[in-house]
C-alpha positions as CSV (number, residue, x, y, z in Angstrom):
1,I,103.0,48.3,68.5
2,I,99.5,49.2,67.4
3,P,99.1,50.0,63.7
4,S,97.1,53.0,62.7
5,T,96.0,54.5,59.4
6,V,95.6,58.0,58.2
7,E,93.8,59.6,55.3
8,R,96.7,61.5,53.8
9,I,100.5,61.0,54.1
10,D,100.9,64.5,55.4
11,E,99.0,63.5,58.5
12,A,101.4,60.6,59.1
13,Y,104.4,63.0,58.8
14,T,102.8,65.3,61.4
15,L,102.1,62.4,63.8
16,L,105.6,61.0,63.3
17,E,107.3,64.3,64.0
18,A,105.1,64.8,67.1
19,G,106.2,61.5,68.4
20,D,102.7,59.9,68.1
21,F,103.9,57.5,65.4
22,D,107.2,55.5,65.7
23,A,107.4,54.8,62.0
24,I,105.6,55.1,58.7
25,V,105.2,52.3,56.1
26,Y,104.5,53.8,52.6
27,D,105.8,54.2,49.1
28,A,109.6,54.4,49.2
29,P,110.1,57.3,46.7
30,V,107.5,59.4,48.6
31,L,109.2,58.7,51.9
32,R,112.7,59.4,50.5
33,Y,111.4,62.7,49.1
34,Y,110.1,63.7,52.5
35,E,113.3,62.6,54.2
36,A,115.3,64.8,51.8
37,R,113.0,67.8,51.9
38,G,110.3,68.5,54.6
39,G,111.7,66.0,57.1
40,A,115.4,66.8,56.5
41,G,117.2,66.3,59.7
42,K,114.1,65.2,61.6
43,V,113.3,61.8,60.0
44,Q,115.3,58.9,58.4
45,V,114.2,56.2,56.0
46,V,115.6,52.9,57.4
47,G,115.5,49.2,56.5
48,T,114.9,47.6,53.2
49,I,112.1,47.9,50.8
50,F,109.9,44.8,51.5
51,N,107.6,45.2,48.5
52,P,109.6,46.6,45.6
53,E,107.8,48.0,42.7
54,D,109.0,49.5,39.4
55,Y,107.5,52.6,37.8
56,G,106.8,52.9,34.1
57,I,105.5,55.2,31.4
58,A,102.3,54.0,29.7
59,L,102.1,54.3,26.0
60,A,99.7,53.0,23.4
61,D,100.7,49.9,21.5
62,N,103.2,50.6,18.8
63,S,103.6,54.2,20.0
64,P,106.2,56.1,17.9
65,L,107.4,57.7,21.2
66,R,108.6,54.4,22.8
67,E,112.0,54.3,21.2
68,S,112.8,58.0,21.8
69,I,111.7,57.8,25.5
70,N,113.8,54.6,26.0
71,R,116.8,56.3,24.4
72,G,116.3,59.4,26.5
73,I,116.1,57.5,29.7
74,L,119.2,55.5,28.7
75,A,121.1,58.7,27.9
76,L,120.2,60.2,31.3
77,K,121.5,57.1,33.1
78,E,124.7,56.9,31.0
79,D,125.8,60.6,31.5
80,G,125.0,60.6,35.2
81,T,122.0,63.0,35.0
82,Y,119.6,60.4,36.4
83,Q,121.7,59.9,39.5
84,R,122.1,63.6,40.0
85,L,118.3,64.1,39.7
86,Y,117.7,61.2,42.1
87,Q,120.2,62.6,44.6
88,F,118.6,66.1,44.4
89,W,115.0,64.9,44.9
90,F,115.4,61.9,47.2
91,G,118.9,62.0,48.7
92,S,121.3,59.2,48.5
93,E,120.2,55.7,47.5
94,S,120.7,53.2,50.3
């Protein structure tokens, strides 16, 4: 296996689908989105995430928005909306 790099992820998708790449290593949500959308039926995300990273929302210290954002995210998770959105955009979680 000879690793290669590309300037843009779209180039990697094209090379993968053409058979010039065997795999792509990249940000998991971006790859899951491609698997569920443009690459649906043509590509599959496999294996485990080997460098997990969390995402966050940056706010100024003592922002009055912090509590309402946290409550909103919690409500989305509790009523199943978060899972439905995840499923729609990224497919099933593995």
